N, CA and C atoms as an extended XYZ file, in Angstrom:
195
Properties=species:S:1:pos:R:3:atomname:S:1:resname:S:1:resid:I:1 pbc="F F F"
N       -29.110        5.905       77.867 N   MET     1
C       -27.696        5.821       77.807 CA  MET     1
C       -27.268        6.786       76.771 C   MET     1
N       -26.076        7.505       77.073 N   ALA     2
C       -25.509        8.389       76.128 CA  ALA     2
C       -24.895        7.723       74.961 C   ALA     2
N       -24.765        8.432       73.878 N   GLY     3
C       -24.182        7.789       72.656 CA  GLY     3
C       -22.891        8.608       72.218 C   GLY     3
N       -22.210        7.929       71.299 N   LEU     4
C       -20.984        8.482       70.875 CA  LEU     4
C       -20.804        8.096       69.320 C   LEU     4
N       -20.535        8.996       68.494 N   ASN     5
C       -20.251        8.605       67.204 CA  ASN     5
C       -18.746        8.531       66.873 C   ASN     5
N       -18.431        7.430       66.223 N   LEU     6
C       -17.014        7.201       65.973 CA  LEU     6
C       -16.748        7.087       64.510 C   LEU     6
N       -15.638        7.557       64.042 N   ARG     7
C       -15.365        7.443       62.610 CA  ARG     7
C       -14.149        6.460       62.380 C   ARG     7
N       -14.380        5.630       61.397 N   PHE     8
C       -13.375        4.565       61.045 CA  PHE     8
C       -13.094        4.620       59.569 C   PHE     8
N       -11.829        4.173       59.236 N   THR     9
C       -11.534        4.116       57.800 CA  THR     9
C       -12.354        2.811       57.328 C   THR     9
N       -12.457        2.680       56.016 N   GLU    10
C       -13.123        1.431       55.544 CA  GLU    10
C       -12.453        0.175       56.016 C   GLU    10
N       -11.122        0.270       55.989 N   GLU    11
C       -10.400       -0.926       56.395 CA  GLU    11
C       -10.715       -1.256       57.871 C   GLU    11
N       -10.669       -0.180       58.728 N   GLU    12
C       -10.894       -0.408       60.134 CA  GLU    12
C       -12.390       -0.965       60.372 C   GLU    12
N       -13.248       -0.363       59.622 N   LEU    13
C       -14.658       -0.798       59.816 CA  LEU    13
C       -14.897       -2.248       59.309 C   LEU    13
N       -14.166       -2.629       58.235 N   ASP    14
C       -14.272       -4.004       57.814 CA  ASP    14
C       -13.619       -4.900       58.874 C   ASP    14
N       -12.522       -4.551       59.466 N   ALA    15
C       -11.881       -5.351       60.491 CA  ALA    15
C       -12.732       -5.493       61.654 C   ALA    15
N       -13.457       -4.385       62.025 N   LEU    16
C       -14.424       -4.452       63.236 CA  LEU    16
C       -15.504       -5.330       62.917 C   LEU    16
N       -16.085       -5.217       61.729 N   ARG    17
C       -17.230       -6.051       61.351 CA  ARG    17
C       -16.828       -7.485       61.279 C   ARG    17
N       -15.680       -7.884       60.809 N   GLU    18
C       -15.331       -9.225       60.708 CA  GLU    18
C       -15.027       -9.835       62.105 C   GLU    18
N       -14.370       -9.022       62.988 N   ARG    19
C       -14.095       -9.510       64.297 CA  ARG    19
C       -15.311       -9.694       65.130 C   ARG    19
N       -16.235       -8.761       65.077 N   ALA    20
C       -17.530       -8.855       65.797 CA  ALA    20
C       -18.268      -10.077       65.311 C   ALA    20
N       -18.356      -10.269       63.985 N   GLU    21
C       -19.145      -11.406       63.392 CA  GLU    21
C       -18.455      -12.729       63.905 C   GLU    21
N       -17.063      -12.680       63.880 N   ALA    22
C       -16.407      -13.976       64.361 CA  ALA    22
C       -16.787      -14.322       65.832 C   ALA    22
N       -17.080      -13.306       66.613 N   GLU    23
C       -17.414      -13.547       68.020 CA  GLU    23
C       -18.951      -13.566       68.294 C   GLU    23
N       -19.675      -13.450       67.122 N   GLY    24
C       -21.160      -13.559       67.289 CA  GLY    24
C       -21.715      -12.392       67.959 C   GLY    24
N       -21.232      -11.259       67.824 N   ARG    25
C       -21.614      -10.059       68.534 CA  ARG    25
C       -21.830       -8.886       67.569 C   ARG    25
N       -22.558       -7.944       68.054 N   SER    26
C       -22.754       -6.670       67.155 CA  SER    26
C       -21.488       -5.911       67.169 C   SER    26
N       -21.323       -5.065       66.176 N   MET    27
C       -20.171       -4.167       66.125 CA  MET    27
C       -20.191       -3.171       67.317 C   MET    27
N       -21.423       -2.762       67.633 N   GLN    28
C       -21.594       -1.828       68.733 CA  GLN    28
C       -21.109       -2.496       70.081 C   GLN    28
N       -21.546       -3.730       70.324 N   ALA    29
C       -21.148       -4.359       71.592 CA  ALA    29
C       -19.698       -4.653       71.605 C   ALA    29
N       -19.165       -5.062       70.480 N   PHE    30
C       -17.740       -5.347       70.419 CA  PHE    30
C       -16.899       -4.050       70.664 C   PHE    30
N       -17.282       -2.978       70.010 N   ALA    31
C       -16.612       -1.667       70.231 CA  ALA    31
C       -16.723       -1.172       71.621 C   ALA    31
N       -17.914       -1.264       72.179 N   HIS    32
C       -18.136       -0.800       73.597 CA  HIS    32
C       -17.277       -1.593       74.535 C   HIS    32
N       -17.208       -2.855       74.426 N   GLU    33
C       -16.312       -3.686       75.273 CA  GLU    33
C       -14.840       -3.325       75.118 C   GLU    33
N       -14.398       -3.066       73.835 N   ALA    34
C       -13.032       -2.671       73.599 CA  ALA    34
C       -12.642       -1.329       74.217 C   ALA    34
N       -13.539       -0.386       74.217 N   VAL    35
C       -13.271        0.876       74.877 CA  VAL    35
C       -13.257        0.747       76.409 C   VAL    35
N       -14.229        0.021       76.955 N   VAL    36
C       -14.252       -0.163       78.439 CA  VAL    36
C       -13.006       -0.812       78.857 C   VAL    36
N       -12.625       -1.900       78.135 N   THR    37
C       -11.423       -2.659       78.440 CA  THR    37
C       -10.177       -1.728       78.437 C   THR    37
N       -10.067       -0.888       77.383 N   ALA    38
C        -8.902        0.059       77.281 CA  ALA    38
C        -8.869        1.016       78.459 C   ALA    38
N       -10.043        1.505       78.887 N   ILE    39
C       -10.098        2.454       80.032 CA  ILE    39
C        -9.683        1.714       81.296 C   ILE    39
N       -10.202        0.489       81.535 N   ASN    40
C        -9.755       -0.220       82.735 CA  ASN    40
C        -8.312       -0.618       82.747 C   ASN    40
N        -7.761       -0.993       81.548 N   GLU    41
C        -6.340       -1.274       81.485 CA  GLU    41
C        -5.540       -0.072       81.704 C   GLU    41
N        -5.922        1.086       81.254 N   HIS    42
C        -5.210        2.310       81.521 CA  HIS    42
C        -5.228        2.635       83.016 C   HIS    42
N        -6.332        2.468       83.659 N   SER    43
C        -6.443        2.650       85.104 CA  SER    43
C        -5.573        1.727       85.881 C   SER    43
N        -5.589        0.484       85.520 N   ARG    44
C        -4.790       -0.532       86.079 CA  ARG    44
C        -3.253       -0.179       86.024 C   ARG    44
N        -2.827        0.185       84.733 N   LEU    45
C        -1.435        0.424       84.574 CA  LEU    45
C        -1.011        1.716       85.415 C   LEU    45
N        -1.878        2.711       85.432 N   PHE    46
C        -1.615        3.895       86.286 CA  PHE    46
C        -1.462        3.517       87.705 C   PHE    46
N        -2.390        2.777       88.302 N   ASN    47
C        -2.333        2.389       89.722 CA  ASN    47
C        -1.101        1.507       89.975 C   ASN    47
N        -0.646        0.628       89.010 N   GLU    48
C         0.547       -0.096       89.249 CA  GLU    48
C         1.769        0.836       89.311 C   GLU    48
N         1.804        1.837       88.318 N   ALA    49
C         2.872        2.768       88.357 CA  ALA    49
C         2.947        3.553       89.639 C   ALA    49
N         1.789        4.016       90.084 N   ALA    50
C         1.730        4.804       91.350 CA  ALA    50
C         2.181        3.963       92.527 C   ALA    50
N         1.746        2.667       92.558 N   ASP    51
C         2.278        1.801       93.661 CA  ASP    51
C         3.729        1.627       93.619 C   ASP    51
N         4.251        1.448       92.369 N   HIS    52
C         5.737        1.346       92.227 CA  HIS    52
C         6.530        2.543       92.692 C   HIS    52
N         6.053        3.710       92.320 N   VAL    53
C         6.680        4.920       92.709 CA  VAL    53
C         6.598        5.101       94.266 C   VAL    53
N         5.433        4.854       94.842 N   LEU    54
C         5.275        4.856       96.293 CA  LEU    54
C         6.219        3.935       97.042 C   LEU    54
N         6.375        2.738       96.501 N   LYS    55
C         7.228        1.746       97.108 CA  LYS    55
C         8.646        2.153       96.901 C   LYS    55
N         8.994        2.600       95.716 N   ALA    56
C        10.436        2.969       95.535 CA  ALA    56
C        10.905        4.158       96.319 C   ALA    56
N         9.961        5.096       96.613 N   SER    57
C        10.301        6.300       97.383 CA  SER    57
C         9.975        6.242       98.835 C   SER    57
N         9.560        5.065       99.258 N   GLU    58
C         9.131        4.862      100.681 CA  GLU    58
C        10.079        5.362      101.716 C   GLU    58
N        11.368        4.922      101.523 N   GLU    59
C        12.431        5.261      102.544 CA  GLU    59
C        12.576        6.859      102.466 C   GLU    59
N        12.718        7.386      101.239 N   LEU    60
C        12.881        8.784      101.180 CA  LEU    60
C        11.765        9.631      101.804 C   LEU    60
N        10.575        9.169      101.524 N   ASN    61
C         9.394        9.789      102.102 CA  ASN    61
C         9.436        9.761      103.670 C   ASN    61
N         9.914        8.567      104.198 N   ARG    62
C         9.973        8.404      105.617 CA  ARG    62
C        11.001        9.409      106.191 C   ARG    62
N        12.122        9.545      105.485 N   ARG    63
C        13.175       10.482      105.990 CA  ARG    63
C        12.739       11.858      105.924 C   ARG    63
N        11.931       12.275      104.963 N   LEU    64
C        11.506       13.607      104.796 CA  LEU    64
C        10.332       14.030      105.713 C   LEU    64
N         9.651       13.064      106.201 N   ALA    65
C         8.500       13.239      107.047 CA  ALA    65
C         8.906       13.863      108.420 C   ALA    65
């Protein structure tokens, strides 16, 4: 599996450590899930926006076809 180095401030790193410990997980596992969740959420929001635009312009697209 490919790796990635991330840089955090001391405060960010402390917050990450505390949150991961509170959930009984490693910092790596916690950070990995956070990134994957952010990617999936971005994709979901994009798809929702695209669906909205297509629906809003449906009549215009029909007329232009």
